[in-house]
N, C-alpha and C positions, 0 to 999 in steps of 0.2 A: 425496309430494304437495305440491310446491313450486309456489305460485301464479306464473303466467307472465303477461306482459302480452300480450294478444291484439288489442287496439285502442288505438292511441296517440291517444286522443281529446283529451287536453289540456283537458278541460273544467274549468270553475270548480266546478260541482257536478253531476257525472254521477249520475243517479238514475233510479228507475223502470224498471229493465230488464224487457222483456216479450218473451218468445220466441214467434214466430208459427211453429207447425208446419206450417201450409199454405204458407207462403213460405219456410221454413227461413231465417228472418231474425231478427235481434235489433234491437228498438227500444229506445230509451232517451231521456232528456231531459238537457239542461244547464239546470238551473233558472235560475241567475243569468245564463247565457250566452244565455237565451231562444231555445233551439233544441230541436226534436225531431230525432232522428237514427235512422238505420237502416243496419246492415250486412247485405247480402244474401248469398245462397248463392254468389255470384261474388266476395265479399269487397269489393264496391263500397259506398262510403258515400254516403248521400243525407242531406240535412238540410232542415228546413223552419224558417225564421226565425219566431218568435212575437212579437206585439207587447207581451208582458208576461211576467213569470216563470210558468213552467209547472211545477206540483209533481209531476204524475203523469199517466200515460196508461194506456189499455186497449184491447185489440183490439175492433173494431166488426164485428158480423155484416154480411156483404155487402162488406166492405173498409173501409179507413180506420181511424180512431182516434177514441176518445172522451178528452177531456182535462179535467183540473181546473186551473184558472188563477187568477191574481189576481182576476179578475171572474167566477168561477163556471165552470160547465160548458160545454164547446164540443165540437163534432165537427170532425175535420179530414179532408178529402178528400185523400188522399196522392197521387192522380193529378193534381190540379189545384192542390193547395196551398190550396184555399178553406177558411177557417175560419168555422164557423156557430155563434152562440151558442145554447145550449139554455136555460139559466136561471142565475140567480145567487142562490142561497139566503142568501148573506151580504152583500147590498147594503146592509144597515144595520149592517154591522161593518167599516167602511173601515180599521180597524187590523189587520185579519186578511188572510191569504191561504191559498189551499188549498195543502196539502202532499202527502202520500202518499195512494195509493188502489189499488184493484183490483177486478176484475170477478168476481162469484161465479159459481157454476156454473149458475145460473138466468138469467144474463144481466143481473144488476143491478150497477151500478157504485157502489162504496162509496169515498168520499174524505172526508178531514177537514181541518181547518184549523188554524192557529196564529196567535199574535200575531206581527207582523213584527219588532218591535224589542225586545221586553221578555220574556225567558225566564221571568219570575216570574209573568206574568199567564196564568191559565188561561181564556183566552177562546175556545180552540178547540172545535170541535164536529165531530161525526161525521154524514155524510149518506148516504143511500141513494137513488141515482137509478135509476128503473125504466125499463125500455125503452119503456113507453108515455108516458113524460115526466113521471110523477109524482115528487115528491121528498119525503122524510121525514127530519127530524132524529132521529137515533137515540141519540146520547149527547152530552154537553157537559161542560164543566169540564176540558178537556184543554190542557195547555201546548204540546204540538206532536204532532200525529197522524202516526204512522208504522207501517210494517210490518204492514198489514192482510193477512191470509191465513186459509185455512180448513184444518182438519184433513182427512186422507184420507176419513174417514167423513162428512164435512160436517156434524158435530154440534157442532164447536167453532170459534169465530172468535177469531183473535188480533189485538191491537192494541197498539202501543207508545205509551206517553206519555213521549216522549223525555227532556225536561228534568227529570223526576222519577226518571228511570232505572227505569221499571217497563215490563214486558211483561205485559199483561192477557190473560186468556182469558174468553170469554163462551160461554153455552149458545146455540147457533144452530139455528134451525128453517129448514131449506132451502125448505119449502114456502111459508111466509109471509114469509120474510126478516126474521124478528124475532130479537132478542137479549135475553138476559136473565143475571142472576147473574154480574155482572162480578167477577172475582177475580184476585189476584196470581199470575201464572204464574212470573215470574222477576224479580229485582231484582238491579241491577248496583251494584258498589261504584265509588267515585270512580276508583280505579285501572284498573277495567274499561272505562270510558268511558260512552258513552250508546247505548241500543238504538235501532237505525235500521231500515232496510228489512228484511223477512224473507220466507221462503217455506217451505213444507212439503214434504218429500220422500215417496216412495212408502212409505216405512216408517213414516210419521206422526211423524217427528222434525222439529223446528224449526230452520232455519238463520237466524241473525240477525247482521246486520252490526253492528259497533261503531264508532260515531263517536267519534273522540278515543280509540280503543281498539285500533288497529292490527291489526285481524283480523276473523274471522268465528267465532261460536260455534254449535255444534249441541246442541240440548237434546232430551232424551228426552220423551215425552208427559207424564210427571209433573213436568217442570220441572228435572230433574237435568241438569248440564252433562255431555255425552257427549264432546265433543272441542273443541279450539280450533285454528284455523288462522291463523297470523301472517302478515301482509302487510308489505311494506316501506314502507307509507305510514300516517299516523296516522289519517286521516279516511276510514273505510270507510262507504259510504252505503246499499248495497242488494245483494240477490242474487237470482238467478233461474236455474232450470235450463233448459237448452236443448241444441241439438245434435240430430243425427239420431235418437238413441235417448233423448234427454233425460237423458244421463249426464254432461253438462259443467255445472258451476256457474259461472255469470258473476257477476263481482263489480265493482260500480262504486265509484269513489272521488272525493274532491274535493281541490281545492287552494285553494279560497275561503278567505280570512282567514289563509293561511299567510304568514309574513314572507319576504322574499327570502332570508334565510339558511335557513329551513325548507324553502322550495322547492328550494334548491340541494341540500339533504340528502335531499329526497324527490323526485328528478326524475320518478318515475313517478306521482305524485299527479295526479289527474285522468284517469288512464288506466283502461281496463277490463281486469281480470284474469280468469283462469279456472283451475279445477282439475277433475280427475276424481276425485271422492271415493269412488267405489266403490258409490254408490247412485244411483238415478234420482229425476227429479222427476215432477211431474203436469202435464199439459197446461193451458195457460191458456185459460179461457173467453172468449167473445166477448159484447160488450154488445149488447142489443137483443132 
């Protein structure tokens, strides 16, 4: 199970991979490159330049995408390229920007923020954007929101607080979209790096990218480390199952902040990798 490069993206920070089963296409962002990108079933790459850093995206019911950006939530019409603001719940926090997020199985878009320049400041918060346009702040005191995903039975929500090296679990009510009982699911050591984007497979195991950790970890539902897949790049940012049978795990990486020497030693940094881990993923829902 050797990871292979499947898209030579060369991104600064490739992030937020999302697989569209309807299109058989992989979407992702380059956060600092200010791009949203897509590889379709013909292996053709399309890109949409953004006016500001974009932390994450989700599929939108009826087509297009929902995005969390520096200035809050927006919708992107992928046919025309039109970007429409929805709302900015952190207009009063100019030191923050939105980071990671995902759509839950009831069509709500969850995304969280982080302080732009200071990893020590826990100014980030978690928001839930409902399809009807309502927005609620669901948690706060987060250094860097990452890795939102839900268990296969929809009763647990996971979230990474990256700079304190924690993966949290919450009790999740799929009917109301409420969360409770935040608890530590896994904690990384400095040698293991930082927990970044994650996803949950059909066996209810958690796959977590390790930024500054050179790979991807798979955790059992009880938080036990099940396996680790090493990559030839240091900064691994996120994971998403895709392919015709959802049996391929796509892995995004970054080259941002690497020195020239480090980039020479890691020529595939910023590319997208893939493996076939022997388990399948769950289809991504749509916002709205």
